[in-house]
N, C-alpha and C positions, 0 to 999 in steps of 0.2 A: 419286751415284757419280762420274758425270762432272764434276760441279760442283768437288767436291773435288780431283780430278785436276788440272783446270785451274788451281784457286786456289792449290794446292800449286807447281803448274809457276811461276807469275806469281812467286811469293813465294820460290823457290827460288835466283833471282839478280835480289835486289831493286834492284841499280844499273844491270842492263839494262833491267829493268821501267821504272824511272823515266826512263831515257834514251828509251826507245821512247815511254811517256805523253808526254815533254816535245815530243818530236820531232812527233808527232801534233798537239799542244798548239800548236806553233809553225806547224805548216800551217794550223788553224782560225784562229788569230790573224791570219796574214798574209791570208787570204781576207777576213775580217771586217772588218779594218782597211782595207785598200786599198780594198774597196767602200765602206765607210763613208766613208772621206775624199773620195773622189771625189764619192759622191752626196750627202755632206753640205754640201762645197763649192758643189756646183751648185743644190742648194735653198736654201742660205742668199744665195748670189748672187742667184737668182732671187727671193728674197723682200724682197732689199733694192733690186732694180729694180723691183718693183710698189710699193714704199713710196715710191718717189719721187711717185707720185700722178698721173703722167701716163696718157692713155688710149692713147696710139698712140707707137710709137718707129719712126722712119724712119732706117734704115740705108745705107749705100753699097754699089754693086752689087758682087756676090760676096762679101758680108761674112756672116759665119759667127754662129751664136745666141750663141756665147760672145763678147759685145763684149770690145773692147778688144785681141784677139789677132788681129785681121784686118780686111780692108776699109780702101781709102785714103779720107783725110779728103775732105770734100765742100766746094763754097764755102759759106762762111756766108751768103751772100746769099740760098740757099735758104729760110732762116728768114723773109725778107719775103713770098716768094712763100706760104710755107705760112700765114703770117698773114693773108694776104687771103682764104682758103678760107672758103665759108660754113661756119658751126657752129664755127669754130675761135676758142677764146678767148685762147690763149695758146701761144707756142712757145719753147724753151728749146734753143739749141744747145750740145752739150757736146763739148769735144775731151778723149777719153780715152787715158791714154798707159800702158803698161805698165811697171812697174818692179820690178825685182828685187834691188835693193839692201837687204840686211837683211830679205827677205822676199818674197812675192809678193803683189803689189796691183795694183790699176788707180787711178790718180790722175785725179780728175775736173776739168777745166779748164771753169770755168763762167761765165757771166754772172750775178752775184747777182741782179739785178732781174729778169731773165726767168725764172732757176731757182726764184724765191720765187713767180713768178706761176703758174708749173706745180704746184710741189711743196707751195705753201702755208707754205714757209719751214722755217728749222730751228730745232730745240728747243735752245736755248743752255743749256748748263750752266755754263760759264764763258765769260768773255771777251766778244767783241762779232764782228759780220758782218765781211767783208773792207772795207777802207777804203783800202788803198793796193796797190800791183802787187806788192808780195811779200808780202802776206799770207796764211796759210794757215788753213784750217780742217781739224780732224781729229777724227773722233768717238769717243766715250768707250772704246769697245774697244780702239782704237789706241793711244790715250793711256795706256790702263793698262798695254797690251802694252810699250809702249818707253817708258814713264815720263816722259810729254811733260806740260809745264804750259804756261799761256797766259804770253806773254811770252818767252820762251825761242827759241833759233835751231833750225832743222830743216834738214839739208843733203839737199838732193834734186835729181838731175839736174844735180849741180854747180853748185848755186846755192843761196844762202842764204835761207830762208824765215821769215818772223816768225810765230810761232802767236799768232794774234788770238783764237781762240775754240776751244771744245771743244764738240761738239754731240751730241746722242743718236744714237745708230747707226739704221740703217734708210733712209738715204736714199741709195741707190745706193752711193756709194765710201765708202772710209774717208778719204780726203784730197781736200780740195777747194782749188783755187787759180783765181786770175782766168784767165780763158781768154786774154786777150791777152798775159799774159805767158808762158804755157805755148806760145803759138803761136811766139813767138819763140824760147825755148828749144829747141824740137824742130823748127824750120825748116817750120812750117805756118801762114804768115800767113795771116789770113782764111779759115781752114778749121776745119771742125768733123766729128768721127767719127759723131755721131748728133744727130737733133733729136727731142725731147720734146714731145709736142702735147697740148694741154689741150683738151677738146671743151668746147662750152657746157652739153652734157648728155652722160651717159654713153651714152645710147640712139641719139646722132647718130653715134658710133663707125664704124658700118658705112658710114654715108653719104661721112664724110671719109676713111675708108681707099679707098673707090671713087675720089674726086677726086685724091688723093695719088698712085694708081697710074695714073690719066690725064695727070697732071702730071710724075711722075717713073717713067716705065716703067722696068722692072729694078732697081729700088730695093726690097729688102726693107722691107715695112711690117707693122708687129706690133702688134697689140693686146697691151697690158701684161696685162691681166687673163689671158691664157693663157699668159703668159711661163713660167709656173711648170710647166706641163704640157711644155713644149717643152726644159727644161732636164734632157735625161736623158744618159746616156752614149752611147746609140745616134745622138744627133743631133750630137755632137762629133767632129769627125773624129780618127781615131787613138786616142781616149780607151778605146774599147770592146776594141781590139787589145792596149793596156797592161793594162788589167785581164785579159782573156784569159790574155796572157803571164804576168802574175804568179800567176793561180791555177793556170796549167801547171807552174810553177816550185815552187810551195808542194807540188801533188800528187806531183811528182817527189821532192822532199824526203822526205815521208811515205812514199811506195812504196819508195824505196832503205832507208830504215830499218826499215820492216817488213819486208822481204826480207831483209836482212842478219840482222836480231833471230831471224826465225824460221829462217833457214837454219842459225844457228849453234847454236839451240836444238835442231835435229834433229840435228845431229853430236855434242851433248852429251848427247842421250838416245837415241843409237842402242842402247844396251844395255836402256833401257827399253821401247822400242819393241820389241826383240825378246823380252822377257818378256812384254808384252802380245800379240804376236802367237803365241808359243807356248802362251799360256792360251786361243787361240781369237779374238783380236781380228780383227775383219775390217778390209779396207783402208777401208771405208768410217766405222768406228770410229775409226782413226787419223787419217783426214782430218779429219774433224768435230772431234776433240778439239783439233787445232791450229787451224782455223778459229774453233771457239769462243773459244780462247785468245787469238786475234788479235782479233775481235770484242769481247771485254771489256777488251784494252789499248786498241782503240779508242775505247770509250766512256769509259774513263777520260781518254784523250787529248782528246775532245771537251769534256768537264768543264774540263780544264784549259786547253785553249784559250778557253772561253768567260771565265775567268777572268783569263786573260793579256790578251784584247781588251780587258776594260774596265779593266786595269791600265794596259796601253799608252796606251789614251785618255785615261786620267786624266794620264799623264805627259805626253803631247803638249799638251794643254791648260792644263797647268800652266805650259810653257816657252812654247807659242804660242797665249795666250788669244785668238786672233782666229780660230783654226782652226775647223772644225765637223766633226766627226767621227760620222757616224750610224749608230748600231748598231741593226739591226731583226732582230726573230726570225725573219724570212723566211730572210735570208741566213745566220743561224745555222743554220738547219735545212739550206740547201743545202751550207754548208761541212761540215757533219757528215755527209751524204750523200755527198758527194766524197770526204771521206777515209776514210769507210768502205768505199767501192768499192774506192779505191787502195789500201786496207791488205789487203782482200781479194784483189786481183789480186797484190799483192806476197806474200801469205803461198801463193797456190796452188802454186806450183812446190816450195817447200819441203814442203808438206804432201803433194803427189804423190810426191815423192821419199821422204819416209817411209813412204808406204804401200806402196812397192813393195822396201821393204827385207827382205830375207831372215832369217827367224827364226833360223836356225843361224848365218849369219854376223854378224846383229845382236848375238847371245850371246856371240860370241867375239871382238868389237870391244874394243879397248882403247884 
């Protein structure tokens, strides 16, 4: 009996029901996609850093985990000192420059010889390695996203680069240029942002880290095998605050829409509520009926939100192939619980208002 009452109430105003379902769906989608975008980009970045093949990464003092966004460049001569340490096989300095023109990306300024010694070299899908000061290497994902081909000119940092080769993705950045040219362009002559260190054997990594700590105190020294576990939103300043703000915004949207939906529902069904109360319906029954309707509306919205999340992700990836959006069952469940709690809170006052209506006044309501 209660189920029929709730279902008929939902289908009595189909447009309003659809709007409520879509509002909750958008709330779910915002939470899932925002979290999926941040976590996906962090994990994909960490995976590319690990793919370089180095054992240790040395950064400038006060540098953050998300490389390329913080930390002053260091003298490139540090590479020579690092190369003299016991158990160090090769050192590759790299100057990283953040670029937001046409997208968000980190450009790697590298020395091809030392980078090859540390990483094992690129896998070329087309073209060749850097030979001139204006040569640029681009990975296959970026080439596909921006429709780049070998031999064409690419404008970057107000400088024309010649695309010398297209390489397989997974070696740190997506764009690679000669470090000397990048140093001149950004005013960081003889400077490097990070040093990638290759040990003679992986088990020597702790010993090398200890030596580097003594040689370069206050410089963050990180083993790259643990880099993936460090790339979380809690380790990136401001990122967790941004995620929480977006979740709060999504919850506010869902709560207000549910409140408005159920409030107008109570007003429209004042006479129906009066009939129920005149037949002996208790306050608890009225409240339960409205909250049950809200819960059903929320579950429909959760289903719509999951579908919207995958639809929006597919749209983003079609437009920006280099993006990584990680949708996980854990965050779908969290988003659903957040939406359900918010919906119940939003429906509580209208339900309480309905339960307190006087039967006689409700029956005479026009």
